[in-house]
C-alpha positions in Angstrom: 2.8 41.4 -45.2 -0.4 40.1 -46.2 -0.6 37.6 -49.1 -2.1 38.9 -52.4 -4.3 36.5 -53.6 -5.6 38.2 -57.2 -5.0 40.5 -59.6 -7.8 42.9 -58.6 -6.1 43.2 -55.2 -2.8 43.4 -56.8 -3.9 46.5 -58.8 -5.0 48.2 -55.4 -2.0 47.1 -53.2 0.7 48.0 -56.1 0.5 51.5 -54.9 1.5 51.0 -51.2 2.8 47.5 -50.9 4.4 46.8 -54.2 6.9 44.3 -52.9 4.0 41.7 -51.9 2.5 42.3 -55.1 5.9 41.4 -57.0 6.3 38.5 -54.6 2.8 37.2 -55.8 3.7 37.7 -59.5 6.6 35.3 -59.1 3.9 32.3 -59.3 1.3 34.4 -61.4 2.7 36.1 -64.1 -0.6 36.1 -66.0 -1.9 38.9 -63.7 -0.1 41.6 -65.8 -2.9 41.4 -68.4 -5.1 43.7 -66.0 -2.8 46.3 -65.5 -2.1 46.3 -69.3 -5.6 47.1 -70.1 -6.1 49.7 -67.1 -2.8 51.4 -68.2 -3.7 51.7 -71.9 -7.2 52.8 -71.5 -6.4 55.4 -68.4 -3.4 56.8 -70.5 -5.2 57.5 -73.4 -8.7 59.0 -72.1 -7.7 62.5 -71.1 -6.0 63.2 -74.7 -9.3 61.9 -76.0 -11.4 63.7 -73.9 -9.5 67.2 -74.6 -9.8 66.9 -78.5 -13.1 66.0 -78.5 -14.1 69.1 -76.2 -11.9 71.8 -77.6 -12.8 74.1 -80.4 -10.7 73.0 -83.6 -10.4 76.5 -84.9 -9.3 78.0 -81.8 -6.7 75.0 -81.1 -5.2 75.5 -84.6 -4.9 79.5 -84.0 -3.4 78.9 -80.5 -0.9 76.3 -81.6 0.2 78.2 -84.9 0.7 81.5 -82.8 2.3 80.1 -79.8 4.4 77.2 -80.4 8.0 77.9 -80.8 7.6 75.1 -83.9 5.8 77.6 -86.1 7.7 80.8 -85.1 10.0 80.9 -88.4 6.8 80.4 -90.7 5.7 83.2 -92.8 1.7 84.2 -92.8 1.3 82.6 -96.0 3.1 79.3 -94.6 0.9 79.6 -91.4 -2.1 79.8 -93.6 -1.4 76.6 -95.5 -0.7 74.7 -92.0 -4.5 75.3 -91.1 -5.4 72.8 -93.8 -2.7 70.2 -92.7 -3.4 69.9 -89.1 -5.6 67.2 -88.5 -7.5 68.6 -85.3 -10.9 66.8 -86.1 -9.0 63.5 -85.9 -6.3 64.1 -83.3 -8.4 62.5 -80.7 -8.3 59.1 -82.5 -4.9 59.6 -83.7 -3.7 60.5 -80.5 -5.3 57.5 -78.7 -3.6 55.1 -81.2 -0.4 56.8 -80.6 -0.4 56.5 -77.2 -1.1 52.7 -77.2 1.7 52.2 -79.5 3.9 54.4 -77.5 3.2 52.7 -74.1 3.7 49.2 -75.8 7.1 50.0 -77.5 8.5 52.3 -74.6 7.6 49.6 -71.9 9.3 46.9 -73.9 12.5 49.2 -74.0 12.2 49.6 -70.5 11.8 45.6 -69.8 15.0 45.3 -71.9 17.0 47.9 -69.7 15.4 45.8 -66.4 16.5 42.3 -67.8 19.9 43.8 -68.8 20.8 45.5 -65.4 19.6 42.4 -63.3 21.5 39.8 -64.9 24.4 40.1 -62.8 22.1 38.4 -59.9 23.3 35.1 -60.6 19.8 33.8 -58.8 17.5 36.0 -61.1 15.3 33.9 -63.2 13.5 36.4 -64.5 13.4 37.1 -68.5 12.4 39.8 -70.9 8.7 38.8 -70.8 8.7 38.7 -66.8 10.0 42.2 -66.7 7.5 43.3 -69.8 4.8 42.3 -67.4 6.1 44.3 -64.4 6.4 47.5 -66.5 2.7 47.5 -66.7 2.5 47.3 -62.9 4.8 49.9 -62.8 3.1 52.1 -65.1 -0.4 51.9 -62.9 0.5 55.7 -61.4 -1.0 56.6 -64.3 -4.3 55.9 -63.3 -3.7 58.8 -60.7 -2.5 61.4 -63.3 -5.3 60.4 -65.7 -8.0 60.9 -63.1 -6.8 64.2 -62.1 -6.5 65.2 -65.6 -9.8 64.2 -66.6 -11.8 66.0 -63.6 -9.5 69.2 -64.4 -10.7 68.7 -68.4 -14.6 68.3 -67.3 -14.2 71.2 -64.5 -12.5 73.4 -67.1 -14.9 72.8 -70.1 -17.2 75.7 -69.8 -18.4 75.3 -73.4 -15.8 77.8 -74.9 -13.7 74.9 -76.4 -10.6 76.8 -75.0 -8.4 75.1 -72.8 -4.7 75.0 -72.1 -2.6 72.1 -73.7 -1.0 71.2 -70.5 -4.4 70.2 -68.8 -3.8 66.7 -70.5 -1.0 66.4 -68.1 -2.6 68.1 -65.0 0.2 66.5 -62.8 2.9 67.4 -64.9 5.3 70.4 -63.9 4.3 72.2 -66.7 0.5 72.3 -65.7 1.4 72.8 -62.0 3.8 75.8 -62.8 1.6 77.1 -65.4 3.6 76.8 -68.5 3.0 77.7 -71.8 3.8 75.8 -74.7 6.0 79.1 -76.0 8.5 78.1 -73.4 11.6 76.0 -74.5 11.2 74.0 -71.2 7.4 73.2 -72.0 8.3 69.6 -73.6 10.3 68.6 -70.7 8.0 69.9 -68.2 5.2 68.5 -69.5 6.6 65.0 -69.8 7.5 64.3 -66.2 4.6 64.1 -64.3 4.4 63.7 -60.0 3.2 60.1 -60.3 6.3 59.2 -62.4 8.1 59.2 -58.8 5.5 56.7 -57.7 6.7 54.5 -60.8 10.4 54.5 -60.0 9.5 53.5 -56.4 7.2 50.6 -57.8 10.1 49.7 -60.2 12.8 49.4 -57.0 10.4 47.2 -55.5 10.4 44.9 -58.4 14.0 44.7 -58.6 14.4 44.2 -54.7 11.8 41.6 -54.8 12.9 39.8 -57.8 17.0 39.8 -57.0 18.9 40.1 -54.5 19.8 43.7 -54.9 20.0 45.9 -52.0 17.1 48.5 -51.9 19.3 51.4 -52.5 20.8 49.8 -55.5 17.4 48.9 -56.8 16.0 52.4 -56.3 19.0 53.8 -58.2 18.6 51.4 -61.1 14.9 52.0 -61.2 15.3 56.0 -61.5 18.6 55.9 -63.6 16.6 56.0 -67.1 14.4 58.8 -65.9 17.7 60.8 -64.8 19.2 59.8 -68.2 16.5 60.7 -70.3 15.6 63.8 -68.5 19.1 65.0 -68.1 19.7 64.7 -71.7 16.4 66.4 -72.8 17.5 69.5 -70.0 21.1 69.6 -71.8 19.5 69.6 -75.5 16.9 72.3 -74.2 19.9 74.3 -72.6 22.1 74.5 -75.9 
């Protein structure tokens, strides 16, 4: 295993040699600032690009006529909603929401990783260490975002009309052509192919920083995803 000597090398090798990256992070925890900025920027770019490319009037009509959230509204209420939906500022608010969301969600994930690894007596990593690790686990978002950006650029034919799922082009919703009218759209749109790589990187972090076996590390890394999407699926079914 080659030694990881700098954060830029780590950002590259985390995709295919995450174990070596987390070994290096034992002595270089300040490196996590780099993936923090990379993940934040790449995570919000597709959303920002989408809402600065679409026709606001088309988007409002599409949303009001298709989304099940507005299915029970009367024609008068639907007309009233047109002045409420802030399409012109969605790019900005979406970016801010994405940043805050990542910061909060990663903090929750860090708490989880910190708690489940406490049983290893030799584990000396605390919450801040795991919080830094979550940004390395989030690096696969770069892959999904690049795909989404390219898809948006190619689909932007000047009409200002693009499916909402294109923002998450690696999601099951976009891959299987699901519309927002489907009750499964939210779940399918949230789960992206690169999420599996994030689970793998998380398992590598646990295996590197504890004495846990690989199978246990993989299970612990995958458990939050299994629980969240499992509950979401049950709620959708009900």
